[in-house]
N, C-alpha and C positions, 0 to 999 in steps of 0.2 A: 504494500500500500504506500502511496506517495507520502513523503514527509516534508513539512514546510521548513526546511533549513537549507541554506546554501553550503553549509560546512559538511564535508564528507566525514571529518573526524567526529563531529557531533552526532551525525546519523549512525556511524559505526558504534560509538559508545552507547547511544540510546538503544540500538538493537541488542547489543550485548547485555546492557543493564536490564532490559525487559526479559531477556532470556534467563538471567540470574534471578530476577524477581519471580518469574513463573515457576522456577524450580526451587525457590526459596534457598538458593545457594548463597554462600558468603560472597561479599564484594559488591552487593547491589548498590549501596549508598555511594561508595567511592566511584563506581563506574558511571552512575547517573550524574554525580557532581561533575565528573570530567566532561560529560555531554553538555551540561549547562555552561561550564567554563569555555568550551569550544564555540558555543553560540549562545550568548546570554539572552537572546530573544527567541529561543526555541521552546515554544509552549509545551510541546509533548514531553520534553525532558523534565520540565517542572511538574507536569501532571503525573508522570511515573514516579518521580521523587516524592510527590505528595502521597501517592498510593502507598509507597513503602513506609513513609512516616506513619500513615494510618495503621498499617499492618503492625508496626512496632508500638502502637498506641501513643505516638508522639503527636498529640492532637493539635496543639498550637502551631507546631511546625507544618503539619499537614495542611491546616487551613490557610496559612500564609503562602505556601507553595501553590495550592490549587487556585488561590485568588490571583496570584501572578500569572498562572497558566491561563486563567479565564480572560484576563486582561490582554495577554499577548495573542491568544488564539483569535480574538476578534479583529486584531490588526493584521495578522498574517497567519491564516489557517484555512484548511479546506473545510467543506461541509462535514466530512467524517470527523475531522479533528475537533471541530466545535462541539459536535454531538458527544464525542468521546470525553472531552473535558467536562461538559455539562453533567454527564452521567457520574463521573468521578466526584464532581462537586456535590451532587446530591448525597452520595455515600458519605463523604468526609464531613459534610455539614449536618449529618444526622437526619436525613430525610429518606429512609430506606424504601418506603413505598414508591416514591417518585423515582428513586434510583432503579428499582426493579422494573417499573413500567418503561422507563427510558432505555434501560439495557436491552430489554426484549425487542423493543421497536428498533433500536440501533442495529441489533444483530440480524433482523430481517433484511436490512439493507447492506450491512457489512459483516457477514457471518465469520469472516476470518480475523476480525479484530478481537484477538483472544484475551487481551487485558480486560476488555469489557465482558467477554464470555466467562472469564474466571469469577466475576463478581457474584452471579447467582449460584455458582456451583460450590462444592465442598461442604465440610461439616459446619463451618462457621459462615457460610455464604448467605446471600440475600434470601434465597428460598428457605434455607434451614432456620433462619431467625425471623421468618415472616409470620410465625404463629400458625401456618398452614398445617393441616393434618396429613396432607398428601404431598409434602415437599419432596419426598424420595422419588415419587412418580414424576413430579414436575421436572426434576433434574434429568431423568431419562428422556422425557419428551423433548426437552430443549436440545440435548445432545443428538438425538436421532433426527430431529428436524433439520439440523445443519450438517449431519455426518457426510453427506455427499460432497461437501465443499472441501473436505480435508484429505490430504494424501494418506495413503494406506499406512505409512510408517511415520506419521506425525507423533512424536513422543509425547507432546503435551496433550493432544486430544485423546490419544489411546488411554492415557492415564485417567483423565476426568470422565471419559465415557465408561471406562471400566469401574471406576469408583461408583458412579451413578447406578450402574446395573447391580453391582455387588450389594449396595445399601438397599436397593429396591427388591432384593430377593433372588436375582439371577446370579448366584455366586460363581457358577462355572464360567459364565461369560466374563464376569468381572475379573476373575482370576486370570483368565487367558489374556485379556487386554492389558491389565496392569503389569503383569509379569513381562509381557512383550515390551511395554514401555520402559521398564527398568533395564531390560537388555539393551535397548537403544540408547539410553542415557542414565548411567549409574549415578551421576552427581545430581540427583533430583530428589530432594527431601519429600516433596509432596507425593512422589511415586512410591518410595519405600514405605511411606505412611499408608498409602492406599493398599499396597500389597499386604502389609501387616493386618489391615482391616479385613480384606477378603479372605485371607488365610484363617483369621479368627472366626469369621462367619462360616467357613468351611469345616471348622473343627480341626484344622491342620496346625495344631499348636506347636508341635516339635519343629515343623518346617518354618513356621513364622519366627520361632525363637532363634533358629539357625540363621535366617536371613538377617535379623536384627544384630545378632552377635558378630556376624561377618561384616556388616555394613557400617555400624555405628562408629567404630574406631576411625574411619576415614572422614568423618564429619566433625568439623571443628566444634568444640564445646560451647562456643559463643553463638552457634547457629540457633535460629528461632525455634526450631522444633527438637533440639537435641534432647532435652529432658522428657518431652512427650514420647519420642520414639523409645526411649529407655523405659518409660511407664508401660508401654505395650509389653516389653520384655518382662517387667515385674508382674504384670497380670498373668502372663503365660506361666511363670514360675508358681504363682498362687494357684492356678488351675491344676498344676501337678502336685500341689500340696508341699512344694519346696519353699518353705517360709524363709529359710536362711538366704537362699539366692534372691528371693523377692525383696527382702529387707536390704540386702547388699546393694541391689540395683537402685532401690529407693534412696538409700543413704548417699550413694556415690553420684547420682544423676538427677533425682527428682525432688528431694527435700528442698525447702526454701533457701537454706544456707548455701546450696550449690547450684540451684537452678538458674539458668540464664534466659529462660523463655519469657513469654508475655504473661502479665498477671492473670489473665483468664485461664491460660494453660496451667500455670503453677497452682492456682487455687483449685481448679477442677481436678488436676492430676493428684495433688496431695490429698485432698479431702476424700476423693472417690477410692483411692488405693487404701487409705487407712480404714475407711468405712467397710470396704469389702473384706479386708483382713479380719476386722473385728466381727463382722457378721458371719464370716466363715468359721468362727470359733477360736481364733488365735488372739493371743494377748497383744495389745498395742500399748507400748509405753506412753504414759500420759504426756511425757515431754514432747513426743512427736506431734500429738494433737495440739499442744500449746504452741509449738513453733509454727505450725500451719495456720492456726487461728491468729497468732500475732502478725504474721505476714499479711493475711487476708484483711486484717482490720484497717489497712490503708486503702482499701479498694471497695468498690461496689456497695457503698453505704446507702445509696439511693435505690430503693426497690424499683423494678420495672424491666429488668433484663433477665428473662426467665431462666436461661441456662446458668447465669451467675447466681441468681436468687436461690436456685436449688442447691448449688454447691456451698454457698454461704450458709444455707440452712443445715446442711450436713455438719459443718464445723460447729455451728452454734449448738446443735443437738448433742453432738459428741462431747462438747466441753461443758455442757450443762448451762449454757447461756440462754435460759428460757425467756428472759425479758426481751432480748434483741430478736429472738426468733418469733415471739408473739407480735412484736412491733412490725416485723417484716411481713408476716402473714396478714396482719390487719391492713397494712398499706397496700398489699397486693390485692386483697379482697375489695378494697375501695376502688382500685384501678379497674378491676373486673366490673364492679357495679356501674362505674362511669363509662364503660365501654372503651377503656384506654389500654387494655392489655389483650392483644390479639390471641395470645396463647390460652387465655381464658381461665376458668376456675381450677384447672388442674394444678396451677402453680401454687396458690395458697394451700391447696389440699396436700401437696407434697411436703410443705413445711410442717403441717400438723402431723402427717404420717411419720416423718423421721423423728419428731420429738416423742411421739408415742413409742416408737421402736427403741429409742435410746433409753427411755424410762422403763422398758421391759413390759409395756402394755401391748403385747403382740396381737391380741384379738382386735383391739382398737385400730392398730396399724393396718391389719389386713382389711378391716371393714372400710377404712378410708381409701385404701389403694385399689381394692377390687373394682369398684365402679369407674375409676378414672385411668386404669392401667393402659387402656388403648389410646388415651389422649396424651400420654407422655411425649409422644413424637413431636408435639407442638412446641416443646421447649428448645428444640434444635439439637445441634451436636450430631454425633454419629450413633449408630445402633449399639456399638460396643460401649459408648459412654452412657447411653440411656439404660442399658441392661441392668445397671445397679438398682434401678427401681424395681424391676421384676425379681432380682435377687432378694431384695428387702421384703417383698411380698411373700416370696417362697419361704424364706427363713421364718417369717412371722407365722405363716400357716403351719409349718412344722412345729414351731415352739408353742403354738396355741392348740396343738393336738388335732388340727384339721388335716388328718393324713390323706383322706380321699382327694381333697382339693389339691394338696401338695403333690400327690402322685400324678394327678391329671396334668398339672402344669409341667412337671418333670418329663412325663411321657411326651408332651407336646414339644418341649425343648429338645429332647433327645431324638425325636423324629426329624427335627430340622437339622441337627448336626451332632456329632459325637462330642462328649464332654466328660473327662475323667471325674470332675467334681460332681456333676449331676448324676453320674452313674453311682458314685459313692453315696450320695444322698438317697437315691432310689433304693439301693441295697439296705441302707439304714432304716428306711421306712418299712421295708419288707420284713425286717427282723422284730419290729415292734407290734 
């Protein structure tokens, strides 16, 4: 696609920077800064830099860069570039509904503009955080609508198309596409992340663990998803009941003291790992919960971001901070009543459920979760991240003596994919 710059150096640095941005590899910021330096009037370079600032939650910097891009693109930019910058501006300035509508319209005209196509896709994309119950399906439909425009071996599209299918239930296709993408471009964090997910959904935990073990040492610890990829490895170890390995991975890569990732990843990874470990019957040192809660206390104090709200609720429940959890649940319920929370009543319900679980009121927890379990998809994130809710329901049913319900849920899960942990639980139910 044409770029509005007369500088070959700026264009080359921009293309390379976008390449690194879309694979979340290291060097994005420096490369895009070089593009801006080569042509200080190149709007698209400012726009891409703004996008990466936003990815890194550097909001003030992102807003300043996208404002500069908006100004420059009006003076010197094509119709595509103006639409591209406008879409990113909506994202960065907190207007996700406008951003999604703009992105879909933009892609109907310029389907190969993959910086824009990346926005609705992924676990933290505009579809996932839209509050939609069918966002997994929407991602597949978007990819398939535009698939004909992409070369057969486009590493970026193979990965996101595979991710979309894997999350929507076609694990075999998702696995084939994402693994092919990783073969084509190994230095692609988003792809190894997608491969970890589709292997998890396939129940191929040993294979996923091996992929992570071989790949992670080649990715700089400062990388955006370093701690999150390690979190996947820790979950795999928990699945095998290998608590020592799981805790080792957590301490070395995931815990707040060592994590280099974004606050949303650090908070969701720490809280969900510790919650799972405790729910699975393992002792979690109080200091680990306290460290995670202390880190999280600097972020997401304002309720209304459902994915964050849920993980903040886990931390509050686990550390006995009933007051802040009740305040969050109340604020979320008010947002629901005012029609301002698209994910709906499932979000405050999750807050009440995790508090009941933490207090040992398992019958109450199950009673809250059973009617809303199918709505959890509305909080966004991935299937693997949301599965913690079903785990909590399942453990609650088992501890409340609801063996028939627990057995039915385990049968359903094991029919979908093999799981050593679920098999152990089912065997335990059979002996009671």
